[in-house]
MDAnalysis code that builds the backbone (N, CA, C; Angstrom):
import MDAnalysis as mda
import numpy as np

u = mda.Universe.empty(618, n_residues=206, atom_resindex=np.repeat(np.arange(206), 3), trajectory=True)
u.add_TopologyAttr("name", ["N", "CA", "C"] * 206)
u.add_TopologyAttr("resid", np.arange(1, 207))
u.add_TopologyAttr("resname", ["MET", "ALA", "LYS", "ILE", "GLU", "MET", "LYS", "ASN", "ALA", "SER", "GLY", "LYS", "LYS", "ALA", "SER", "SER", "VAL", "GLU", "VAL", "ALA", "ASP", "ALA", "VAL", "PHE", "ALA", "ILE", "THR", "PRO", "ASN", "ILE", "PRO", "VAL", "MET", "HIS", "GLN", "VAL", "VAL", "VAL", "ALA", "GLN", "LEU", "ALA", "HIS", "ARG", "ARG", "SER", "GLY", "THR", "GLN", "SER", "THR", "LYS", "THR", "ARG", "ALA", "GLU", "VAL", "SER", "GLY", "GLY", "GLY", "LYS", "LYS", "PRO", "PHE", "LYS", "GLN", "LYS", "GLY", "THR", "GLY", "ASN", "ALA", "ARG", "GLN", "GLY", "SER", "ILE", "ARG", "ALA", "PRO", "HIS", "PHE", "SER", "GLY", "GLY", "ALA", "VAL", "SER", "LEU", "GLY", "PRO", "THR", "PRO", "ARG", "LYS", "TYR", "SER", "GLN", "ARG", "THR", "PRO", "LYS", "LYS", "MET", "VAL", "GLN", "LEU", "ALA", "MET", "ARG", "SER", "ALA", "LEU", "SER", "ASP", "ARG", "MET", "THR", "GLU", "ASN", "LYS", "VAL", "VAL", "VAL", "VAL", "ASP", "GLU", "PHE", "SER", "PHE", "ALA", "GLU", "PRO", "SER", "THR", "LYS", "SER", "ALA", "SER", "ALA", "VAL", "LEU", "LYS", "SER", "LEU", "GLY", "VAL", "SER", "ASP", "ARG", "VAL", "LEU", "LEU", "VAL", "LEU", "GLU", "ARG", "LYS", "ASP", "ALA", "MET", "SER", "TRP", "LYS", "SER", "PHE", "ARG", "ASN", "LEU", "LYS", "ASP", "VAL", "GLN", "VAL", "ILE", "SER", "THR", "GLY", "GLU", "LEU", "ASN", "ALA", "TYR", "ASP", "ILE", "LEU", "CYS", "ASN", "ASP", "TRP", "ILE", "VAL", "PHE", "THR", "LYS", "ALA", "SER", "LEU", "PRO", "THR", "LEU", "GLU", "GLY", "ALA", "LYS"])
u.atoms.positions = np.array([
    [-43.374, 4.786, 35.809],
    [-43.614, 5.703, 34.690],
    [-42.421, 6.645, 34.516],
    [-41.896, 6.699, 33.319],
    [-40.799, 7.620, 33.026],
    [-41.358, 9.009, 32.755],
    [-40.532, 10.005, 32.981],
    [-40.953, 11.385, 32.760],
    [-40.119, 12.026, 31.653],
    [-40.798, 12.787, 30.815],
    [-40.129, 13.535, 29.754],
    [-40.453, 15.006, 29.933],
    [-39.427, 15.819, 29.807],
    [-39.640, 17.267, 29.903],
    [-40.462, 17.742, 28.711],
    [-41.532, 18.460, 28.993],
    [-42.379, 18.977, 27.929],
    [-42.085, 20.451, 27.724],
    [-41.882, 20.838, 26.466],
    [-41.554, 22.219, 26.132],
    [-42.713, 22.871, 25.393],
    [-42.674, 24.186, 25.370],
    [-43.633, 24.898, 24.526],
    [-42.978, 25.165, 23.173],
    [-43.699, 25.791, 22.279],
    [-43.184, 26.016, 20.930],
    [-41.981, 26.952, 20.906],
    [-41.754, 27.680, 22.005],
    [-40.603, 28.584, 22.089],
    [-39.355, 27.884, 22.593],
    [-39.487, 26.607, 22.956],
    [-38.349, 25.846, 23.444],
    [-38.154, 25.914, 24.939],
    [-39.041, 26.603, 25.653],
    [-38.927, 26.715, 27.105],
    [-39.695, 25.582, 27.779],
    [-39.204, 25.164, 28.937],
    [-39.852, 24.073, 29.658],
    [-41.221, 24.517, 30.152],
    [-42.232, 23.736, 29.815],
    [-43.591, 24.040, 30.254],
    [-43.952, 23.205, 31.472],
    [-43.652, 21.922, 31.411],
    [-43.905, 20.995, 32.521],
    [-43.241, 19.678, 32.161],
    [-43.679, 18.609, 32.762],
    [-43.187, 17.282, 32.410],
    [-44.382, 16.363, 32.193],
    [-44.179, 15.349, 31.409],
    [-45.260, 14.420, 31.100],
    [-44.782, 12.999, 31.365],
    [-45.673, 12.191, 31.936],
    [-45.336, 10.806, 32.232],
    [-45.637, 9.923, 31.021],
    [-44.702, 9.030, 30.733],
    [-44.876, 8.094, 29.620],
    [-44.681, 6.675, 30.138],
    [-45.277, 5.732, 29.470],
    [-45.240, 4.342, 29.920],
    [-43.842, 3.748, 29.775],
    [-43.377, 3.083, 30.836],
    [-42.085, 2.406, 30.776],
    [-42.090, 1.306, 29.718],
    [-43.247, 0.694, 29.515],
    [-43.348, -0.400, 28.548],
    [-43.160, 0.072, 27.116],
    [-43.256, 1.379, 26.906],
    [-43.104, 1.935, 25.559],
    [-41.769, 2.650, 25.395],
    [-41.334, 3.365, 26.419],
    [-40.151, 4.220, 26.298],
    [-38.964, 3.777, 27.155],
    [-39.102, 2.711, 27.923],
    [-38.010, 2.355, 28.837],
    [-37.746, 0.859, 28.879],
    [-37.814, 0.199, 27.736],
    [-37.479, -1.220, 27.702],
    [-36.078, -1.394, 27.126],
    [-35.535, -2.592, 27.292],
    [-34.243, -2.892, 26.681],
    [-34.464, -3.172, 25.197],
    [-33.867, -2.381, 24.316],
    [-34.112, -2.566, 22.877],
    [-33.757, -3.969, 22.402],
    [-34.664, -4.569, 21.670],
    [-34.451, -5.897, 21.102],
    [-33.969, -5.718, 19.658],
    [-32.663, -5.738, 19.494],
    [-32.071, -5.448, 18.185],
    [-32.446, -6.486, 17.122],
    [-32.402, -7.801, 17.423],
    [-32.806, -8.771, 16.386],
    [-34.239, -8.579, 15.892],
    [-35.149, -8.248, 16.802],
    [-36.539, -8.028, 16.400],
    [-36.648, -6.775, 15.540],
    [-35.948, -5.703, 15.928],
    [-35.966, -4.485, 15.117],
    [-35.455, -4.775, 13.711],
    [-34.372, -5.543, 13.628],
    [-33.805, -5.876, 12.322],
    [-34.797, -6.665, 11.478],
    [-35.431, -7.658, 12.080],
    [-36.362, -8.501, 11.331],
    [-37.564, -7.706, 10.830],
    [-38.079, -6.821, 11.669],
    [-39.247, -6.028, 11.287],
    [-38.889, -5.032, 10.184],
    [-37.726, -4.401, 10.292],
    [-37.310, -3.437, 9.270],
    [-37.079, -4.139, 7.927],
    [-36.436, -5.296, 7.959],
    [-36.218, -6.058, 6.724],
    [-37.553, -6.439, 6.090],
    [-38.516, -6.849, 6.920],
    [-39.841, -7.215, 6.408],
    [-40.557, -6.008, 5.811],
    [-40.407, -4.853, 6.462],
    [-41.068, -3.642, 5.966],
    [-40.486, -3.212, 4.620],
    [-39.170, -3.293, 4.488],
    [-38.534, -2.931, 3.221],
    [-38.865, -3.949, 2.127],
    [-38.964, -5.224, 2.510],
    [-39.316, -6.251, 1.535],
    [-40.734, -6.045, 1.016],
    [-41.614, -5.578, 1.897],
    [-43.011, -5.357, 1.510],
    [-43.134, -4.237, 0.476],
    [-42.153, -3.343, 0.437],
    [-42.193, -2.233, -0.517],
    [-41.798, -2.661, -1.929],
    [-41.176, -3.816, -2.064],
    [-40.714, -4.260, -3.377],
    [-41.904, -4.681, -4.233],
    [-41.898, -4.255, -5.470],
    [-43.019, -4.571, -6.353],
    [-42.965, -6.017, -6.844],
    [-41.761, -6.544, -7.041],
    [-41.625, -7.931, -7.479],
    [-42.151, -8.187, -8.875],
    [-42.086, -7.181, -9.743],
    [-42.650, -7.324, -11.091],
    [-41.606, -7.684, -12.144],
    [-40.378, -7.984, -11.731],
    [-39.351, -8.340, -12.702],
    [-39.771, -9.602, -13.460],
    [-39.518, -9.627, -14.762],
    [-39.993, -10.764, -15.547],
    [-39.192, -10.907, -16.838],
    [-39.054, -12.136, -17.296],
    [-38.459, -12.430, -18.601],
    [-39.353, -13.448, -19.312],
    [-39.177, -13.585, -20.613],
    [-40.014, -14.498, -21.390],
    [-39.288, -15.812, -21.678],
    [-40.025, -16.899, -21.552],
    [-39.499, -18.214, -21.903],
    [-39.738, -18.464, -23.398],
    [-39.314, -19.627, -23.878],
    [-39.507, -19.952, -25.298],
    [-40.989, -20.050, -25.650],
    [-41.808, -20.366, -24.669],
    [-43.244, -20.486, -24.920],
    [-43.911, -19.121, -25.033],
    [-43.266, -18.086, -24.490],
    [-43.887, -16.764, -24.429],
    [-43.342, -15.782, -25.466],
    [-42.103, -15.966, -25.907],
    [-41.498, -15.017, -26.825],
    [-42.152, -15.136, -28.206],
    [-42.242, -14.006, -28.902],
    [-42.931, -13.975, -30.191],
    [-42.015, -14.443, -31.322],
    [-42.582, -15.199, -32.264],
    [-41.828, -15.632, -33.432],
    [-41.107, -16.946, -33.208],
    [-40.326, -17.326, -34.207],
    [-39.503, -18.525, -34.076],
    [-40.218, -19.820, -34.367],
    [-41.394, -19.743, -34.978],
    [-42.122, -20.979, -35.250],
    [-41.572, -21.752, -36.440],
    [-40.888, -21.059, -37.310],
    [-40.343, -21.692, -38.515],
    [-38.872, -22.051, -38.310],
    [-38.493, -23.206, -38.805],
    [-37.086, -23.611, -38.739],
    [-36.268, -22.643, -39.594],
    [-35.194, -22.037, -39.043],
    [-34.477, -20.972, -39.767],
    [-33.819, -21.432, -41.067],
    [-33.323, -22.655, -41.119],
    [-32.742, -23.201, -42.354],
    [-32.798, -24.727, -42.258],
    [-32.558, -25.352, -43.389],
    [-32.705, -26.805, -43.420],
    [-31.699, -27.489, -42.496],
    [-32.025, -28.713, -42.148],
    [-31.250, -29.445, -41.156],
    [-29.826, -29.721, -41.632],
    [-29.689, -30.121, -42.888],
    [-28.379, -30.560, -43.378],
    [-27.939, -29.761, -44.604],
    [-26.655, -29.763, -44.843],
    [-26.140, -29.216, -46.087],
    [-25.670, -27.772, -46.030],
    [-25.879, -27.061, -44.935],
    [-25.467, -25.653, -44.875],
    [-24.103, -25.475, -44.230],
    [-23.652, -26.479, -43.511],
    [-22.384, -26.343, -42.796],
    [-22.534, -25.709, -41.427],
    [-23.716, -25.228, -41.135],
    [-23.964, -24.622, -39.822],
    [-24.470, -25.665, -38.828],
    [-24.406, -25.301, -37.581],
    [-24.993, -26.166, -36.560],
    [-26.509, -26.167, -36.735],
    [-27.128, -27.299, -36.484],
    [-28.570, -27.410, -36.682],
    [-29.318, -26.507, -35.698],
    [-30.351, -25.860, -36.184],
    [-31.160, -24.957, -35.365],
    [-32.639, -25.229, -35.621],
    [-33.430, -25.140, -34.573],
    [-34.858, -25.376, -34.724],
    [-35.686, -24.117, -34.618],
    [-35.113, -23.057, -34.033],
    [-35.879, -21.818, -33.850],
    [-34.922, -20.661, -33.614],
    [-35.281, -19.486, -34.125],
    [-34.444, -18.305, -33.892],
    [-34.763, -17.658, -32.542],
    [-35.656, -18.268, -31.790],
    [-36.001, -17.737, -30.471],
    [-35.448, -18.601, -29.337],
    [-34.490, -19.447, -29.667],
    [-33.810, -20.219, -28.629],
    [-32.977, -19.270, -27.761],
    [-32.680, -19.633, -26.524],
    [-31.972, -18.724, -25.607],
    [-30.634, -18.204, -26.118],
    [-29.944, -18.956, -26.976],
    [-28.627, -18.503, -27.431],
    [-28.707, -17.553, -28.619],
    [-29.909, -17.276, -29.121],
    [-30.082, -16.318, -30.213],
    [-30.359, -14.921, -29.661],
    [-29.854, -13.901, -30.390],
    [-30.191, -12.525, -30.032],
    [-31.680, -12.309, -30.263],
    [-32.367, -11.775, -29.275],
    [-33.809, -11.600, -29.381],
    [-34.579, -12.841, -29.000],
    [-33.860, -13.853, -28.544],
    [-34.520, -15.097, -28.160],
    [-35.000, -15.085, -26.720],
    [-35.418, -16.241, -26.270],
    [-35.945, -16.374, -24.915],
    [-34.813, -16.305, -23.889],
    [-35.202, -16.248, -22.632],
    [-34.245, -16.247, -21.521],
    [-34.452, -17.524, -20.723],
    [-33.369, -18.237, -20.500],
    [-33.477, -19.469, -19.727],
    [-33.203, -19.184, -18.259],
    [-34.052, -19.698, -17.412],
    [-33.912, -19.556, -15.957],
    [-33.872, -18.088, -15.522],
    [-34.629, -17.237, -16.206],
    [-34.659, -15.814, -15.858],
    [-35.594, -15.523, -14.699],
    [-35.594, -14.277, -14.210],
    [-36.468, -13.910, -13.089],
    [-37.935, -13.895, -13.505],
    [-38.793, -14.219, -12.575],
    [-40.239, -14.193, -12.793],
    [-40.892, -13.385, -11.676],
    [-42.095, -12.869, -11.889],
    [-42.762, -12.096, -10.827],
    [-42.939, -12.917, -9.552],
    [-42.724, -12.278, -8.425],
    [-42.871, -12.963, -7.140],
    [-43.177, -11.952, -6.056],
    [-43.674, -12.430, -4.951],
    [-43.968, -11.582, -3.801],
    [-42.817, -11.682, -2.804],
    [-42.348, -10.521, -2.355],
    [-41.260, -10.494, -1.380],
    [-41.764, -10.263, 0.045],
    [-43.050, -9.993, 0.197],
    [-43.585, -9.642, 1.510],
    [-43.404, -10.785, 2.501],
    [-43.179, -10.412, 3.749],
    [-43.008, -11.376, 4.824],
    [-44.095, -11.150, 5.876],
    [-44.585, -12.215, 6.432],
    [-45.589, -12.089, 7.477],
    [-44.891, -11.794, 8.799],
    [-45.254, -10.680, 9.415],
    [-44.662, -10.289, 10.694],
    [-45.762, -10.207, 11.748],
    [-45.664, -10.970, 12.831],
    [-46.690, -10.917, 13.879],
    [-46.859, -9.507, 14.444],
    [-48.070, -9.173, 14.811],
    [-48.385, -7.836, 15.312],
    [-47.574, -7.502, 16.564],
    [-47.420, -8.479, 17.452],
    [-46.669, -8.231, 18.687],
    [-45.198, -7.950, 18.395],
    [-44.674, -8.568, 17.355],
    [-43.279, -8.322, 16.978],
    [-43.117, -6.905, 16.427],
    [-44.089, -6.464, 15.626],
    [-44.055, -5.100, 15.086],
    [-44.105, -4.081, 16.219],
    [-44.967, -4.321, 17.204],
    [-45.084, -3.405, 18.338],
    [-43.814, -3.408, 19.183],
    [-43.226, -4.596, 19.384],
    [-41.987, -4.680, 20.162],
    [-40.861, -3.931, 19.461],
    [-40.796, -4.026, 18.145],
    [-39.763, -3.310, 17.393],
    [-39.933, -1.806, 17.544],
    [-41.183, -1.325, 17.486],
    [-41.429, 0.105, 17.633],
    [-41.070, 0.578, 19.042],
    [-41.450, -0.202, 20.056],
    [-41.126, 0.177, 21.433],
    [-39.625, 0.138, 21.679],
    [-38.944, -0.816, 21.044],
    [-37.486, -0.893, 21.171],
    [-36.822, 0.324, 20.538],
    [-37.321, 0.738, 19.381],
    [-36.763, 1.909, 18.703],
    [-37.008, 3.182, 19.510],
    [-38.212, 3.322, 20.070],
    [-38.517, 4.492, 20.901],
    [-37.650, 4.513, 22.154],
    [-37.455, 3.346, 22.766],
    [-36.626, 3.272, 23.972],
    [-35.175, 3.608, 23.661],
    [-34.717, 3.206, 22.481],
    [-33.349, 3.527, 22.070],
    [-33.166, 5.035, 21.917],
    [-34.120, 5.707, 21.284],
    [-34.038, 7.162, 21.135],
    [-34.190, 7.852, 22.493],
    [-34.991, 7.261, 23.368],
    [-35.172, 7.824, 24.712],
    [-33.859, 7.757, 25.491],
    [-33.138, 6.660, 25.343],
    [-31.849, 6.499, 26.020],
    [-30.848, 7.546, 25.543],
    [-30.951, 7.922, 24.283],
    [-30.043, 8.919, 23.710],
    [-30.530, 10.351, 23.928],
    [-31.642, 10.498, 24.682],
    [-32.243, 11.825, 24.929],
    [-32.609, 12.530, 23.624],
    [-33.131, 11.753, 22.688],
    [-33.514, 12.300, 21.391],
    [-35.037, 12.320, 21.208],
    [-35.778, 12.268, 22.325],
    [-37.241, 12.346, 22.277],
    [-37.679, 13.676, 22.882],
    [-38.454, 14.443, 22.133],
    [-38.918, 15.763, 22.578],
    [-40.446, 15.777, 22.555],
    [-41.035, 16.349, 23.609],
    [-42.489, 16.499, 23.674],
    [-42.826, 17.984, 23.715],
    [-43.732, 18.404, 22.854],
    [-44.175, 19.799, 22.785],
    [-45.641, 19.847, 23.195],
    [-45.992, 20.861, 23.987],
    [-47.385, 20.927, 24.447],
    [-48.345, 21.083, 23.272],
    [-48.037, 22.000, 22.354],
    [-48.850, 22.155, 21.147],
    [-48.166, 23.121, 20.189],
    [-48.552, 23.021, 18.931],
    [-48.122, 23.986, 17.924],
    [-49.332, 24.846, 17.577],
    [-49.190, 26.131, 17.740],
    [-50.329, 27.021, 17.476],
    [-50.001, 27.931, 16.296],
    [-50.250, 27.430, 15.107],
    [-50.034, 28.221, 13.896],
    [-51.361, 28.843, 13.467],
    [-51.352, 30.169, 13.298],
    [-52.566, 30.842, 12.831],
    [-52.842, 30.495, 11.374],
    [-51.760, 30.262, 10.636],
    [-51.856, 29.868, 9.238],
    [-50.622, 29.042, 8.894],
    [-50.676, 28.242, 7.849],
    [-49.506, 27.439, 7.479],
    [-48.290, 28.318, 7.191],
    [-47.169, 28.009, 7.835],
    [-45.957, 28.809, 7.651],
    [-44.732, 27.928, 7.841],
    [-44.051, 27.636, 6.749],
    [-42.838, 26.829, 6.820],
    [-41.732, 27.568, 7.559],
    [-41.674, 28.880, 7.395],
    [-40.667, 29.689, 8.079],
    [-40.858, 29.610, 9.586],
    [-42.095, 29.716, 10.046],
    [-42.378, 29.621, 11.479],
    [-42.070, 28.220, 12.001],
    [-42.375, 27.200, 11.208],
    [-42.101, 25.827, 11.618],
    [-40.605, 25.588, 11.773],
    [-39.813, 26.153, 10.862],
    [-38.360, 26.026, 10.956],
    [-37.835, 26.696, 12.216],
    [-38.406, 27.850, 12.558],
    [-37.992, 28.566, 13.768],
    [-38.345, 27.772, 15.020],
    [-39.477, 27.083, 15.002],
    [-39.892, 26.271, 16.148],
    [-38.901, 25.141, 16.387],
    [-38.513, 24.441, 15.324],
    [-37.560, 23.342, 15.472],
    [-36.214, 23.841, 15.981],
    [-35.819, 25.018, 15.524],
    [-34.554, 25.591, 15.986],
    [-34.623, 25.917, 17.467],
    [-35.755, 26.437, 17.921],
    [-35.910, 26.777, 19.337],
    [-35.981, 25.525, 20.210],
    [-36.436, 24.416, 19.629],
    [-36.498, 23.158, 20.382],
    [-35.132, 22.488, 20.483],
    [-34.185, 22.948, 19.684],
    [-32.832, 22.397, 19.748],
    [-32.659, 21.084, 19.009],
    [-33.538, 20.803, 18.058],
    [-33.406, 19.569, 17.278],
    [-32.774, 19.897, 15.928],
    [-31.998, 18.956, 15.429],
    [-31.306, 19.164, 14.156],
    [-31.216, 17.831, 13.428],
    [-30.498, 17.828, 12.321],
    [-30.367, 16.631, 11.489],
    [-31.754, 16.150, 11.048],
    [-31.958, 14.859, 11.041],
    [-33.238, 14.307, 10.587],
    [-34.230, 14.251, 11.750],
    [-35.434, 14.762, 11.510],
    [-36.446, 14.868, 12.569],
    [-37.721, 14.148, 12.137],
    [-38.233, 13.296, 13.023],
    [-39.527, 12.648, 12.807],
    [-40.551, 13.341, 13.694],
    [-41.529, 13.972, 13.080],
    [-42.544, 14.731, 13.805],
    [-43.848, 13.938, 13.822],
    [-44.308, 13.591, 15.018],
    [-45.516, 12.780, 15.178],
    [-46.676, 13.691, 15.555],
    [-47.666, 13.773, 14.670],
    [-48.804, 14.673, 14.866],
    [-50.116, 13.907, 14.767],
    [-51.149, 14.529, 15.287],
    [-52.488, 14.010, 15.051],
    [-52.912, 14.407, 13.640],
    [-53.681, 13.553, 13.007],
    [-54.084, 13.808, 11.629],
    [-54.918, 15.081, 11.499],
    [-55.663, 15.419, 12.545],
    [-56.542, 16.586, 12.469],
    [-55.798, 17.914, 12.626],
    [-54.511, 17.859, 12.995],
    [-53.726, 19.085, 13.172],
    [-53.228, 19.569, 11.808],
    [-54.145, 20.081, 11.000],
    [-53.839, 20.426, 9.606],
    [-52.816, 21.549, 9.484],
    [-52.900, 22.555, 10.348],
    [-51.973, 23.688, 10.266],
    [-50.529, 23.243, 10.465],
    [-50.316, 22.370, 11.432],
    [-48.959, 21.885, 11.694],
    [-48.462, 21.018, 10.543],
    [-49.337, 20.189, 9.996],
    [-48.956, 19.347, 8.862],
    [-48.473, 20.199, 7.697],
    [-49.243, 21.217, 7.363],
    [-48.906, 22.058, 6.216],
    [-47.660, 22.905, 6.480],
    [-47.400, 23.219, 7.743],
    [-46.249, 24.056, 8.079],
    [-44.941, 23.274, 8.040],
    [-44.976, 22.022, 8.508],
    [-43.741, 21.247, 8.641],
    [-43.409, 20.378, 7.432],
    [-44.401, 20.052, 6.607],
    [-44.185, 19.018, 5.604],
    [-43.188, 19.398, 4.507],
    [-42.952, 20.698, 4.293],
    [-42.026, 21.110, 3.234],
    [-40.596, 21.319, 3.721],
    [-40.367, 21.104, 5.008],
    [-39.021, 21.298, 5.546],
    [-38.114, 20.129, 5.176],
    [-36.899, 20.467, 4.785],
    [-35.924, 19.438, 4.458],
    [-35.546, 18.665, 5.726],
    [-35.372, 17.370, 5.595],
    [-34.965, 16.495, 6.699],
    [-36.004, 16.411, 7.812],
    [-37.250, 16.785, 7.527],
    [-38.331, 16.635, 8.506],
    [-39.383, 15.711, 7.906],
    [-39.661, 14.633, 8.598],
    [-40.696, 13.695, 8.162],
    [-41.885, 13.811, 9.103],
    [-43.037, 14.108, 8.552],
    [-44.256, 14.243, 9.351],
    [-45.066, 12.963, 9.218],
    [-45.511, 12.444, 10.351],
    [-46.228, 11.177, 10.358],
    [-47.329, 11.234, 11.403],
    [-48.402, 10.502, 11.179],
    [-49.482, 10.459, 12.165],
    [-49.180, 9.376, 13.195],
    [-49.857, 9.440, 14.323],
    [-49.596, 8.481, 15.401],
    [-49.893, 7.052, 14.961],
    [-50.901, 6.874, 14.142],
    [-51.253, 5.532, 13.699],
    [-50.275, 4.942, 12.705],
    [-49.431, 5.774, 12.107],
    [-48.463, 5.314, 11.108],
    [-47.063, 5.130, 11.688],
    [-46.876, 5.437, 12.960],
    [-45.552, 5.358, 13.579],
    [-45.028, 3.928, 13.522],
    [-43.776, 3.768, 13.128],
    [-43.193, 2.436, 12.995],
    [-41.700, 2.483, 13.287],
    [-41.119, 1.304, 13.495],
    [-39.717, 1.204, 13.886],
    [-38.782, 1.750, 12.812],
    [-39.084, 1.494, 11.552],
    [-38.193, 1.918, 10.470],
    [-38.041, 3.438, 10.435],
    [-39.157, 4.152, 10.491],
    [-39.098, 5.614, 10.441],
    [-38.417, 6.186, 11.679],
    [-38.615, 5.549, 12.824],
    [-37.953, 6.013, 14.048],
    [-36.442, 5.870, 13.916],
    [-36.000, 4.723, 13.412],
    [-34.566, 4.461, 13.302],
    [-33.906, 5.283, 12.202],
    [-34.691, 5.713, 11.217],
    [-34.138, 6.509, 10.112],
    [-33.942, 7.973, 10.489],
    [-34.518, 8.392, 11.606],
    [-34.432, 9.791, 12.017],
    [-33.664, 9.916, 13.327],
    [-33.022, 11.061, 13.495],
    [-32.208, 11.282, 14.691],
    [-33.048, 11.728, 15.885],
    [-34.053, 12.544, 15.640],
    [-34.898, 13.088, 16.708],
    [-36.349, 12.680, 16.482],
    [-37.065, 12.435, 17.588],
    [-38.492, 12.143, 17.534],
    [-39.208, 13.231, 18.326],
    [-40.091, 13.962, 17.666],
    [-40.824, 15.054, 18.314],
    [-42.308, 14.689, 18.363],
    [-42.849, 14.647, 19.588],
    [-44.267, 14.374, 19.792],
    [-44.970, 15.642, 20.258],
    [-46.252, 15.715, 19.981],
    [-47.083, 16.706, 20.662],
    [-47.739, 15.992, 21.840],
    [-48.167, 16.748, 22.817],
    [-48.793, 16.148, 23.996],
    [-50.015, 15.324, 23.603],
    [-50.747, 15.798, 22.599],
    [-51.968, 15.108, 22.179],
    [-51.684, 13.782, 21.478],
    [-50.487, 13.640, 20.905],
    [-50.183, 12.418, 20.155],
    [-49.636, 11.298, 21.033],
    [-49.265, 11.597, 22.270],
    [-48.667, 10.584, 23.142],
    [-49.634, 9.500, 23.613],
    [-50.862, 9.834, 24.031],
    [-51.741, 8.787, 24.575],
    [-51.979, 7.618, 23.633],
    [-51.890, 7.832, 22.345],
    [-52.114, 6.757, 21.379],
    [-51.089, 5.646, 21.542],
    [-49.882, 5.991, 21.979],
    [-48.815, 5.002, 22.113],
    [-49.015, 4.087, 23.307],
    [-49.891, 4.453, 24.230],
    [-50.104, 3.630, 25.408],
    [-50.637, 2.249, 25.025],
    [-51.267, 2.163, 23.871],
    [-51.812, 0.874, 23.455],
    [-50.799, -0.021, 22.771],
    [-49.591, 0.470, 22.568],
    [-48.564, -0.316, 21.866],
    [-47.723, -1.119, 22.838],
    [-48.341, -1.801, 23.775],
    [-47.604, -2.567, 24.779],
    [-47.519, -4.034, 24.376],
])
């Protein structure tokens, strides 16, 4: 079991907490992380791009001019692809970009990302946040006392409403619940901050 120094909201060491080696101390699997992140980003695509074929475009049922005698090239419809306002040949159609990713692969990617941040000493555990009322100013002071900067991923329990409301308006701070934690969000942020209460949930991600 690996140990992480646990701090209080003032940034002082409170104690240490043991975390599972299978979650925070594995060798990061970079190909798996890449595949999972690509799949997650692909799943966000709407895939609604579309163009109309000759069967779908409106108009063009009448021959624009007679076949012979005009000196022009023969035409059968003003909605042919080479006409302005006509159909599109071989254009994009709606499609699904989502990729099926096995659950174990998703978990391995998340554990690899957490282990990578752990190796860089960018994982912080706080015993608890005790806000009497929502305060973005107080939340900013807490992060400063913890010594974290740049982009911060804050992992909270969903029921911790005061902390959610205090941190969510801070620039470069992403607040997420333990059940929503994923490799992409971990890799997009420089620091990962957990509360003591949010850690046990990760034990099941082996």
